[in-house]
N, C-alpha and C positions, 0 to 999 in steps of 0.2 A: 542504749540497748532498746531494741524494739520487741514488742510482744512475740513476734514471729521467731525471734532469736532464742526464746526460752525452750529448754528441754522439758516438755510436759510430763516426762516419765520420772523426773527427779522429785525429791521431797524438799520443799522450801519452808522457811521459817518467817516469822514476823519481821526479823531483821532484814531478810531479803525483800520482803514486801515494802518496807520503808524506803528502799533504794530505788524502786521502780517508779517511773514517771510515764505511764502509758496513757493513751487516749481511752483505751478500754478500761472499764471498771472490772475488777476481779475480786474473788474471795479465795481464801485458803481453807480447805477442809481436810484436816489431818495431813497437812503438808502438800496436798494436791491442789493444783490451780483450777478454778472454775471461773469461766468468763461469765459476766453478768449480761443479761439481755440488753438490746438497745433500749432507748428511751421508752418507758411504759406507755401503753395505750391510754386513752382518756378514761375508760371505765376503771382501770387499775388506779389511776390518779384520784378519781372521785372516791373510790372505796377507801384508799389510804387517807385521804384528806378527812373524810367523814369519821372514820374510826379514830384518827388522831384527835379530832375535835371532841368526840365523845369522851375519850380518856382524859384529855387535857382539862375539860370543864370539871370533871369529877375530881381530878388531882390538884386543882387549884388550892393553894394554902395547905397542901399535905406534903409529907416528906418524899413520897415517890415522885419520879419524874418520867415523862414520856418523851421519846426521841424517834425521829424518822430518818430514813436513808437519804443521803449517805452518812452513815455513823458507824465507825468501826467498833465491833464487839470482839474482844480477844478472849477466847475460851482457854482456860489454863488449868494446870494441875494444882498449883498453889500460888499464893500472892507474891511469892519471892521469885517467880519465873522471870528469867531474863528474856529479852527479845528473841535470842537464838533458840530458846526452849519453848516458844509458842508456835504451834503449827496450825491453829485454826483462827482465822480472822474473817468474820462474816459481816454483812451489812443488811440486817433484817429491815423489812419495810417499816415496821414499827416495833419498838421495844419499851418496856417499862422497867425502871431500875429503882428499887426501894432502899438500897444500901448506898448512901452517898460516898462511902469509902471506896466503892468500885469505880467511881468516876474520876477521870483525870483529863488533862488537856487533849489527849488523843482519843478519848471515847470511853468505853466501858472495859474494865479489866475484871473478868469473871462473868458468871452467868446472870443475865437479867432475870427478873421474876416472871415476866410474860413477854412472849415474842409473837408477832403476827407476820406471816408471810402471805403475800397476795399472789396467788399462783396463776399460771397460764399454761397453755399447751407446751411451750418451750421450757418452762421451769418446773413442771409437775413432778418429774422424776426426782429432781434435786430436793424439792420441798417435802415430798412424801417419803423419801428414802434417806438420802444423805443427811439433810438437815434434821429430819425427824430423829434419827439415831444420834446425831451429834448433840442436839439439844437435850435429848433424854439422858445421854451419858454424862453431860456436863451439869445436870441439875436445874435446867430451866423449868420452873414449876408448872407453867401453863403455856401451851403452844396452840395458836390458832392458825388454820390454813383457810384463807378466804378465796373463793372462786367467783370473780365478778360475772363471768359468762354464765355459770350455772346458778348464780344468785344464792350461794350457800356458803356456810362456814362450818368447818369441823373443829371441835374443841377437844384438846387432849390435856390431861392433868396427871402429874406424877402421883403414883400410889405409894403405899407404905414401903414397897420394895424398890422404889425409885425407877419404876417403869411406867411408861405412858399408858393410860387407859382412855379410850374414847368416852368423853362425857356425853356428847350428843352431836348430832349432825343437824344444824339449823338451816332452815330455808326462809325465803321471803315470807314475812308475816310472823315469824317467830320472835320471841324475846330471849336474849342470851344473858343468863346470869354470869357474871365474871367471878370465877372461883376464888381468885386471890382478894377480891373485894366483894363480899357477899351482898352488900347493899347496892351495887352498881348493876343495872340492867341495860343492855344494848339492844335497841329496837332495829331489827333488820330492815324494816321499811325505810328507816332514815339512812341506812347504809346503801341499799341497792336500788332505791327508786331514782333512776337516772333522769326522770322527767322533771325533777325538782331543781 
């Protein structure tokens, strides 16, 4: 089967997703197919690499682990969900998982503690709308949207009502406290200075 043969109006599950062998990378959000963009531009890769490094250094010898795309995150109603009952499979640019029971050979089953999406003009609607609501509804505690072109990061954190609140909008020169790790500060100069 080719990607072009799919009926994009249908609802698909993780069981369907496992059967596909497309050249295109895709994600499922509430059963709907979203094509991922072609290979990211250099600034996207630099931001992803630097954020991953900042998190990985901090998490060394700790129980939480950091992962980067491609890495399947299956968002579920309960841990007993069968593949046919899972309708959201995403590949965040970066995610941190603190519960080792959520990790299996296929990726993460359940909500990571923190997700970073590195946005672009072609992915902004998905990152600020579909994924924002998906991550909020599934209990991802902290959600970062990094914009390499604008050299900025928006940080959202779940409040007591399980709704995202904007913590702050950080720009080049700012220090970002990581809400799930209060002792970790990310320096935006080290993330966005592309001359380094």
